[in-house]
PAFIVO-708551 format. One record per residue (C-alpha): residue number from 1; x, y, z. Coordinates in nm, 2 decimals. Example, Ala and Ser with C-alpha at 12.3 -4.5 7.8 and 13.67 -1.06 7.14 Angstrom:
<atoms>
seq xx yy zz
1 1.23 -0.45 0.78;
2 1.37 -0.11 0.71;
</atoms>
This chain:
<atoms>
seq xx yy zz
1 -1.14 -2.38 -0.04;
2 -1.09 -2.74 0.00;
3 -1.43 -2.77 0.22;
4 -1.61 -2.61 -0.09;
5 -1.44 -2.87 -0.30;
6 -1.59 -3.13 -0.07;
7 -1.93 -3.00 -0.06;
8 -1.92 -2.97 -0.45;
9 -1.79 -3.34 -0.48;
10 -2.08 -3.40 -0.22;
11 -2.36 -3.25 -0.45;
12 -2.20 -3.46 -0.77;
13 -2.25 -3.80 -0.55;
14 -2.56 -3.71 -0.43;
15 -2.69 -3.60 -0.79;
16 -2.77 -3.23 -0.72;
17 -2.55 -3.15 -1.01;
18 -2.36 -3.32 -1.27;
19 -1.97 -3.33 -1.34;
20 -1.96 -3.04 -1.58;
21 -2.11 -2.77 -1.35;
22 -1.87 -2.94 -1.05;
23 -1.58 -2.87 -1.27;
24 -1.74 -2.52 -1.36;
25 -1.78 -2.43 -0.99;
26 -1.44 -2.55 -0.88;
27 -1.30 -2.35 -1.16;
28 -1.49 -2.04 -1.02;
29 -1.32 -2.11 -0.66;
30 -0.97 -2.17 -0.80;
31 -0.98 -1.82 -1.03;
32 -1.16 -1.68 -0.66;
33 -0.82 -1.81 -0.43;
34 -0.59 -1.70 -0.69;
35 -0.76 -1.32 -0.71;
36 -0.74 -1.30 -0.34;
37 -0.32 -1.39 -0.32;
38 -0.26 -1.15 -0.58;
39 -0.48 -0.84 -0.35;
40 -0.31 -0.98 -0.02;
41 0.06 -0.97 -0.18;
42 -0.02 -0.63 -0.33;
43 -0.15 -0.51 -0.04;
44 0.13 -0.64 0.16;
45 0.38 -0.49 -0.05;
46 0.27 -0.14 -0.02;
47 0.21 -0.18 0.38;
48 0.58 -0.29 0.42;
49 0.72 0.00 0.25;
50 0.88 0.37 0.41;
51 0.84 0.69 0.35;
52 1.18 0.85 0.38;
53 1.20 1.19 0.42;
54 1.55 1.38 0.48;
55 1.57 1.75 0.53;
56 1.94 1.90 0.54;
57 1.94 2.26 0.66;
58 2.23 2.53 0.58;
59 2.29 2.53 0.93;
60 2.36 2.18 0.98;
61 2.02 2.04 1.11;
62 1.96 1.73 1.00;
63 1.66 1.57 0.97;
64 1.59 1.18 0.93;
65 1.20 1.08 0.97;
66 1.13 0.71 0.81;
67 0.77 0.65 0.83;
68 0.57 0.32 0.72;
69 0.32 0.33 0.48;
70 0.05 0.16 0.65;
71 0.10 0.44 0.95;
72 0.06 0.71 0.71;
73 -0.24 0.57 0.56;
74 -0.41 0.49 0.89;
75 -0.33 0.82 1.01;
76 -0.46 0.99 0.71;
77 -0.80 0.81 0.73;
78 -0.87 0.88 1.07;
79 -0.79 1.24 0.97;
80 -0.48 1.31 1.21;
81 -0.18 1.48 1.10;
82 0.14 1.41 1.12;
83 0.31 1.58 1.40;
84 0.51 1.88 1.34;
85 0.50 1.77 0.93;
86 0.39 2.14 0.87;
87 0.73 2.27 1.01;
88 0.91 2.08 0.80;
89 0.71 2.02 0.49;
90 0.61 2.38 0.42;
91 0.73 2.35 0.07;
92 0.57 2.05 -0.03;
93 0.25 1.95 -0.20;
94 0.15 1.72 0.05;
95 -0.16 1.68 -0.19;
96 0.08 1.54 -0.43;
97 0.27 1.33 -0.14;
98 -0.08 1.17 -0.05;
99 -0.16 1.08 -0.44;
100 0.18 0.92 -0.48;
101 0.13 0.71 -0.16;
102 -0.25 0.59 -0.28;
103 -0.09 0.51 -0.60;
104 0.19 0.32 -0.48;
105 0.42 0.53 -0.64;
106 0.80 0.39 -0.56;
107 1.12 0.58 -0.57;
108 1.24 1.00 -0.50;
109 0.91 1.19 -0.55;
110 1.05 1.51 -0.39;
111 1.38 1.65 -0.42;
112 1.42 2.06 -0.35;
113 1.67 2.27 -0.26;
114 1.62 2.64 -0.17;
115 1.76 2.95 -0.19;
116 1.90 2.94 0.16;
117 2.06 2.59 0.06;
118 1.79 2.41 0.26;
119 1.79 2.04 0.09;
120 1.48 1.82 0.13;
121 1.42 1.49 -0.02;
122 1.17 1.28 0.00;
123 1.07 0.90 -0.15;
124 0.91 0.60 -0.09;
125 1.06 0.25 -0.05;
</atoms>
């Protein structure tokens, strides 16, 4: 942004634009920079989160999976399914899960207890 401001000031010095126009251009540059910073913060905070899957079966099996949201988004863009996800997520609405990820939902989003006593919990943290 510093280079752009210098160019605007040079244009004023050369008489190509007046001070009022220069002020408007500098203000527009500042607004654009603020928007970029806000967007970067939102994207980085979302991408640093984890999708946590916890499965505890009545038989004593325990599955703890932590997947970075960034990885999930990348895999889904590439059309790649998470290996063996069907095995553990057979009772889970995957479309709802993906919608929660896309909409940056935080917290527990799925809590299932089957009649067999199996427990599946999925959260975004």
